[in-house]
GUNU-575939 format. One line per 5 residues: their letters; for each residue x, y, z of C-alpha. Coordinates in Angstrom, 2 decimals, decimal comma, always signed. Example, Ala and Ser with C-alpha at 12.3 -4.5 7.8 and 13.67 -1.06 7.14 Angstrom:
2
as = +12,30:-4,50:+7,80 | +13,67:-1,06:+7,14 $
***
This chain:
395
misee = +128,02:-56,27:+20,26 | +127,06:-53,03:+22,74 | +130,48:-50,78:+23,63 | +131,63:-50,34:+26,60 | +131,01:-47,05:+26,83 $
nlpls = +127,06:-47,42:+25,53 | +127,15:-49,96:+28,98 | +124,29:-48,88:+31,23 | +127,03:-47,97:+34,53 | +130,56:-48,01:+32,44 $
gvkvl = +132,64:-45,44:+34,01 | +131,02:-46,82:+37,75 | +134,16:-47,58:+40,02 | +132,84:-50,31:+41,84 | +135,37:-51,83:+45,01 $
dlttv = +133,98:-55,64:+45,85 | +134,79:-57,15:+48,63 | +133,17:-60,46:+48,32 | +133,48:-63,85:+48,76 | +131,83:-66,67:+48,22 $
vfgpy = +128,18:-66,21:+46,06 | +125,88:-63,79:+47,60 | +128,76:-61,41:+47,54 | +129,92:-62,14:+43,89 | +127,25:-62,61:+42,01 $
ttqil = +125,95:-59,33:+42,97 | +129,38:-57,28:+41,90 | +129,02:-59,39:+38,69 | +125,41:-57,66:+37,40 | +127,11:-55,12:+38,38 $
gdfga = +130,28:-56,00:+36,24 | +127,89:-57,24:+32,91 | +126,26:-54,04:+33,55 | +129,87:-52,28:+32,68 | +130,97:-51,05:+35,90 $
dviki = +134,71:-51,07:+36,74 | +134,28:-54,14:+40,06 | +137,83:-54,63:+41,77 | +137,67:-57,24:+42,71 | +139,83:-56,70:+46,98 $
eapgg = +140,71:-60,38:+47,74 | +143,56:-61,26:+49,91 | +146,55:-63,18:+50,54 | +144,81:-66,40:+49,83 | +142,09:-65,33:+47,43 $
dsmrr = +138,39:-66,18:+47,27 | +137,79:-69,70:+48,91 | +135,27:-70,11:+46,33 | +138,43:-70,66:+43,94 | +139,24:-74,15:+45,38 $
igpsr = +135,84:-75,50:+44,67 | +134,46:-77,77:+42,07 | +135,87:-78,93:+38,61 | +138,99:-76,79:+37,08 | +141,50:-76,56:+34,55 $
nkgms = +144,13:-75,00:+36,92 | +144,59:-74,11:+40,47 | +142,75:-70,63:+42,19 | +140,12:-70,97:+38,72 | +136,98:-73,43:+39,53 $
siflg = +134,34:-73,36:+37,62 | +132,06:-71,88:+39,82 | +134,76:-69,38:+40,52 | +134,43:-68,74:+37,05 | +130,42:-68,96:+36,91 $
snrnk = +130,15:-64,97:+39,46 | +133,65:-63,08:+38,55 | +133,28:-62,34:+35,15 | +133,90:-58,87:+34,67 | +136,08:-57,83:+36,80 $
rslvl = +139,42:-57,03:+37,98 | +141,61:-58,33:+41,04 | +143,81:-56,88:+43,63 | +145,80:-58,10:+46,65 | +145,29:-56,36:+49,77 $
dlkte = +146,34:-57,80:+53,68 | +144,06:-55,38:+54,96 | +145,59:-56,68:+58,04 | +148,36:-54,68:+57,44 | +148,71:-51,10:+57,94 $
kgrav = +149,99:-50,70:+54,57 | +147,04:-52,47:+52,77 | +144,43:-50,67:+54,42 | +146,28:-47,79:+53,37 | +145,64:-48,86:+49,79 $
lwrli = +141,78:-49,02:+50,16 | +141,53:-46,42:+52,18 | +143,22:-44,59:+48,74 | +140,63:-46,65:+46,80 | +137,83:-45,36:+47,99 $
gvsdm = +138,52:-41,73:+47,98 | +137,57:-42,12:+43,57 | +135,57:-45,19:+43,73 | +131,62:-45,18:+43,56 | +130,56:-48,45:+45,49 $
fvhnv = +132,42:-50,06:+48,20 | +130,96:-53,45:+48,66 | +130,92:-56,40:+51,11 | +129,98:-59,35:+52,91 | +131,58:-59,30:+55,52 $
rpqki = +130,29:-59,12:+58,72 | +129,40:-56,07:+60,27 | +131,49:-56,40:+63,56 | +134,36:-57,61:+61,99 | +134,57:-54,86:+58,99 $
kvlgf = +134,34:-52,19:+62,00 | +137,59:-54,21:+63,37 | +139,59:-53,48:+60,41 | +138,18:-50,47:+60,31 | +135,45:-49,96:+57,55 $
dpksv = +132,25:-49,62:+58,49 | +129,74:-47,21:+56,62 | +130,24:-44,48:+59,47 | +134,07:-44,99:+58,23 | +134,06:-45,40:+54,55 $
ckrnp = +131,01:-42,67:+54,23 | +132,85:-40,22:+56,24 | +136,24:-40,36:+53,91 | +133,74:-40,04:+50,95 | +130,65:-38,68:+51,60 $
qiiyg = +129,35:-39,57:+47,14 | +130,06:-43,42:+47,85 | +127,07:-45,58:+47,59 | +128,16:-48,31:+50,89 | +126,83:-51,63:+50,29 $
glhgy = +126,51:-54,23:+53,18 | +125,83:-57,49:+51,84 | +124,72:-59,07:+55,41 | +123,44:-62,61:+56,31 | +121,24:-61,60:+58,84 $
rasgp = +120,22:-57,21:+59,70 | +122,41:-56,01:+61,49 | +120,60:-54,19:+64,38 | +118,57:-57,51:+64,79 | +119,44:-60,04:+67,24 $
yggrp = +120,59:-62,29:+64,23 | +122,63:-59,49:+63,41 | +126,82:-60,47:+62,94 | +125,35:-63,68:+62,93 | +127,18:-65,56:+60,35 $
ayddi = +124,55:-67,28:+57,04 | +125,22:-69,79:+54,32 | +122,51:-70,52:+51,51 | +121,61:-73,90:+53,56 | +120,79:-71,83:+57,35 $
iqcis = +119,17:-69,31:+55,26 | +116,59:-71,39:+53,07 | +115,83:-72,89:+56,32 | +115,39:-69,88:+58,91 | +113,89:-68,53:+56,17 $
glagi = +110,87:-71,17:+55,30 | +112,00:-72,20:+51,96 | +113,08:-75,22:+52,99 | +109,80:-75,41:+55,48 | +106,86:-75,33:+52,63 $
feerd = +108,44:-78,72:+52,37 | +107,27:-79,68:+55,38 | +104,22:-78,16:+54,30 | +103,60:-80,54:+51,87 | +105,91:-83,99:+51,80 $
evpqm = +105,89:-84,15:+55,65 | +109,62:-83,21:+55,74 | +111,26:-80,14:+54,95 | +114,00:-80,11:+52,11 | +116,11:-78,06:+50,29 $
vpsiv = +115,83:-75,78:+46,89 | +119,22:-78,06:+44,60 | +120,17:-74,55:+44,27 | +121,79:-71,86:+46,11 | +118,96:-70,05:+45,42 $
adkta = +119,12:-68,21:+49,09 | +122,63:-66,90:+47,59 | +121,82:-65,65:+44,16 | +118,48:-64,44:+44,88 | +119,49:-62,63:+46,92 $
almaa = +122,69:-61,15:+45,44 | +119,85:-59,74:+42,39 | +117,80:-58,33:+45,36 | +121,35:-56,59:+46,30 | +122,53:-55,48:+42,54 $
nglia = +119,09:-53,73:+42,14 | +119,36:-51,83:+45,88 | +123,04:-51,09:+44,84 | +121,44:-49,76:+41,51 | +118,61:-47,68:+43,09 $
ayvkr = +121,81:-45,71:+45,60 | +123,22:-44,91:+42,75 | +120,04:-43,24:+40,93 | +119,58:-41,28:+43,79 | +123,06:-40,56:+44,15 $
lrtgk = +122,80:-38,68:+40,92 | +119,68:-37,20:+41,82 | +121,44:-35,88:+45,06 | +124,81:-36,14:+45,04 | +124,67:-38,09:+48,18 $
gtyme = +126,19:-41,40:+49,16 | +123,75:-43,78:+50,32 | +124,28:-47,09:+53,22 | +122,71:-49,28:+51,10 | +122,15:-52,42:+53,56 $
csmfe = +120,68:-55,70:+51,73 | +121,04:-59,24:+54,19 | +119,52:-62,67:+53,32 | +117,27:-63,29:+56,02 | +114,82:-60,64:+55,16 $
glvsf = +115,29:-61,48:+51,32 | +113,87:-64,42:+51,43 | +111,00:-64,43:+53,69 | +110,13:-61,76:+52,18 | +111,06:-63,18:+48,92 $
nlveh = +108,75:-66,55:+50,45 | +105,79:-64,25:+51,41 | +104,83:-62,72:+48,30 | +102,47:-65,57:+47,75 | +102,60:-67,56:+50,84 $
qsggt = +101,69:-64,62:+53,15 | +97,92:-65,75:+52,32 | +96,08:-65,72:+54,67 | +98,11:-63,77:+57,18 | +98,22:-60,19:+55,11 $
fspsi = +95,50:-59,12:+56,82 | +95,11:-58,57:+60,69 | +94,07:-60,44:+62,35 | +94,70:-63,67:+59,92 | +92,01:-64,60:+57,93 $
dhmgy = +92,93:-67,75:+56,31 | +95,79:-69,44:+57,31 | +99,43:-68,66:+55,74 | +100,16:-70,94:+52,96 | +99,35:-70,51:+48,64 $
grvls = +97,02:-73,89:+47,98 | +97,83:-74,37:+44,19 | +101,74:-74,33:+44,96 | +101,38:-76,32:+47,82 | +99,35:-79,19:+46,77 $
kyrrp = +100,75:-82,61:+46,97 | +99,76:-82,77:+43,27 | +102,10:-79,94:+42,08 | +104,78:-82,03:+39,77 | +106,46:-83,06:+36,41 $
hktkn = +103,81:-85,07:+35,30 | +104,14:-88,78:+34,22 | +103,36:-89,42:+30,43 | +103,97:-92,76:+29,05 | +108,07:-91,79:+27,68 $
gfiav = +108,28:-89,65:+30,62 | +107,66:-86,44:+32,05 | +105,75:-83,37:+30,78 | +105,05:-80,22:+32,30 | +101,60:-78,90:+32,23 $
lpytn = +99,22:-75,88:+33,43 | +96,26:-74,81:+32,24 | +95,71:-71,71:+34,19 | +92,79:-69,01:+32,38 | +89,83:-70,49:+31,61 $
khwad = +90,16:-70,52:+28,38 | +93,41:-72,72:+28,55 | +91,34:-75,13:+31,20 | +88,62:-75,20:+27,92 | +90,54:-75,95:+25,11 $
fwavv = +92,54:-78,86:+27,15 | +89,67:-80,66:+28,27 | +88,70:-80,66:+24,43 | +92,41:-81,96:+23,57 | +91,93:-84,26:+26,09 $
gcseh = +88,30:-85,61:+25,21 | +86,60:-84,84:+28,43 | +84,08:-82,28:+27,80 | +82,06:-83,39:+31,38 | +85,07:-81,80:+32,71 $
atder = +84,08:-78,37:+31,62 | +81,05:-78,16:+32,66 | +81,82:-80,05:+36,19 | +80,57:-76,60:+39,26 | +84,32:-77,32:+40,37 $
fssma = +86,35:-76,65:+38,21 | +84,53:-73,37:+36,59 | +86,63:-70,67:+37,69 | +90,02:-69,85:+39,47 | +88,74:-69,18:+42,15 $
rrsen = +86,86:-73,31:+42,47 | +89,69:-74,55:+40,73 | +92,04:-73,28:+43,50 | +89,59:-74,72:+46,16 | +89,43:-78,19:+44,50 $
idily = +93,08:-78,10:+43,05 | +93,94:-81,42:+44,75 | +91,86:-83,17:+42,87 | +92,58:-81,42:+39,59 | +95,29:-82,39:+39,56 $
eilae = +94,90:-85,64:+40,15 | +93,04:-85,74:+37,25 | +95,66:-84,23:+35,25 | +97,61:-86,37:+36,06 | +95,78:-89,61:+35,09 $
llaar = +94,94:-87,87:+31,33 | +98,43:-87,25:+31,00 | +99,64:-90,91:+31,82 | +98,01:-92,09:+28,57 | +100,47:-90,40:+25,65 $
dteew = +103,40:-89,93:+24,59 | +105,44:-86,74:+25,70 | +106,26:-85,59:+22,57 | +102,17:-86,03:+21,42 | +101,00:-83,91:+23,81 $
lsllt = +103,07:-81,23:+23,81 | +102,38:-81,10:+19,98 | +98,85:-80,60:+20,77 | +98,86:-78,45:+24,21 | +101,47:-76,27:+22,12 $
kadip = +99,09:-76,39:+18,84 | +96,38:-75,10:+21,27 | +98,61:-71,92:+22,95 | +98,26:-74,34:+27,14 | +101,74:-73,97:+28,66 $
aspvn = +103,56:-77,18:+28,13 | +106,86:-78,07:+28,39 | +109,61:-80,84:+28,58 | +111,32:-81,29:+31,96 | +115,13:-80,74:+31,21 $
slsdl = +118,13:-82,10:+33,10 | +120,70:-79,52:+33,09 | +122,47:-80,88:+30,14 | +119,70:-80,99:+28,45 | +119,43:-77,07:+28,60 $
tldeh = +122,50:-77,12:+25,65 | +120,59:-78,58:+23,74 | +117,22:-76,50:+23,79 | +115,95:-75,24:+20,76 | +115,42:-71,73:+21,39 $
ledig = +118,64:-71,18:+23,92 | +120,17:-72,39:+20,53 | +118,56:-70,44:+18,63 | +119,38:-67,07:+20,06 | +123,21:-68,17:+21,81 $
ffrky = +122,30:-68,08:+25,11 | +125,39:-70,07:+25,30 | +128,54:-68,05:+24,81 | +132,14:-69,06:+23,95 | +135,14:-66,69:+24,88 $
dhpse = +138,96:-67,64:+25,09 | +140,46:-66,85:+28,77 | +144,25:-66,64:+28,74 | +144,64:-69,16:+31,57 | +141,88:-71,42:+31,13 $
gllta = +141,13:-71,71:+27,37 | +137,51:-72,50:+25,61 | +134,78:-71,52:+28,65 | +131,19:-71,07:+27,55 | +128,80:-68,61:+30,33 $
pdtay = +124,80:-68,48:+29,88 | +123,72:-64,72:+28,73 | +121,83:-62,64:+31,06 | +118,34:-62,59:+31,40 | +118,57:-59,11:+30,11 $
qfdee = +119,08:-57,30:+26,27 | +119,95:-53,60:+25,87 | +118,78:-52,80:+22,73 | +118,17:-56,42:+21,25 | +122,20:-56,49:+22,01 $
slpir = +123,41:-58,94:+25,20 | +125,75:-57,97:+27,99 | +128,78:-58,30:+26,58 | +131,69:-60,29:+28,73 | +134,77:-57,58:+28,75 $
khqpa = +136,70:-58,86:+31,83 | +137,74:-62,74:+31,60 | +137,60:-64,19:+35,24 | +140,77:-62,62:+37,04 | +143,77:-64,68:+38,20 $
lgehs = +144,67:-64,00:+41,82 | +146,03:-60,74:+41,89 | +146,74:-60,62:+38,28 | +145,61:-56,54:+37,44 | +147,70:-55,64:+41,23 $
rqils = +149,59:-53,85:+39,62 | +147,97:-52,01:+37,00 | +145,25:-50,85:+39,65 | +147,98:-49,63:+42,29 | +149,07:-47,61:+39,36 $
eigys = +146,79:-46,44:+38,43 | +145,78:-44,68:+41,61 | +149,33:-42,99:+41,41 | +151,94:-45,40:+43,33 | +155,57:-45,59:+41,65 $
eeeiv = +156,85:-48,65:+40,55 | +159,62:-48,98:+43,78 | +156,18:-48,51:+46,15 | +153,58:-50,92:+43,80 | +156,97:-53,75:+44,37 $
tiind = +156,88:-52,83:+47,76 | +153,19:-54,42:+48,08 | +152,98:-56,83:+46,42 | +155,82:-58,43:+47,82 | +154,46:-57,73:+50,86 $
***
């Protein structure tokens, strides 16, 4: 296991004023990379502490999923005493990250100008629903709203005539990955220049840019040379295909893939069909190609297809349910699902991250904290006396 001092962000102190998922998942990534993340919570705690299954009050599954490798300090920022503690922490921290709406953080006094003036070296991360300078700036934003306004839900309407949401909080989690990248980039800049940065990352703009990587299509050019939308992805036939006993995902992609696929299924006539002779021609005729694919795959069992296609090195996979993932032979072999003991929640299971450094996974160094679990420890570290700590904690 990687030692704490060898983690990429070891020694970096992050003040985390975030709630729900966008912000906490962002700061969990920083914590996984080794940062000392101090989660500042209001007296009532992060609302996600109460959402989903739990063994104990305030420690729900979704909270556990986005708040490991952190410490918790309770501060009431509506009080002068609470704000004074936060200012002292700002003076000794490397990053200040929040997902409070711009107008509300300004009322509290912790807007970018004020914080960066107090600590010119700090990385200030404003995680917003919409870019603050635009007409939507300051509006409330949650995953459902961003999926719809970003065009993500509308893609389904292009294909299925009805808009739908992805059954995952994909806007929150995608924006979190972007925000973590931005914060780390800002920290690299500080290493180079010695100066702090105000880094704003907003969900709406992030998901629009994410969505348009492939779907901007003809609109990439000015003036537009074709409609927007990536045809292959929008095909109504792009879906898991039914087999004799279930479903399978198959994606012959390159010319060689398709040539090998036609050989495997015994349809040599399609190998010479001009409509399917190149990637460009296949894209133009994607619906009919996928229709043929679906008809062919219905002839055999899933397991038989997986064996044949894997031997031919053609991309194919089963269609896993969520519970199937815990039985996946690859994930089991690499020890992806990690079990660890939590002091109040007992034995827990956490998925690994996507990252390995020198062939080692990022460790779970700190359990997900109970509300205010580290208040006394953190206050002591920044010079408060025992008498002062008692008054702050009991305020």
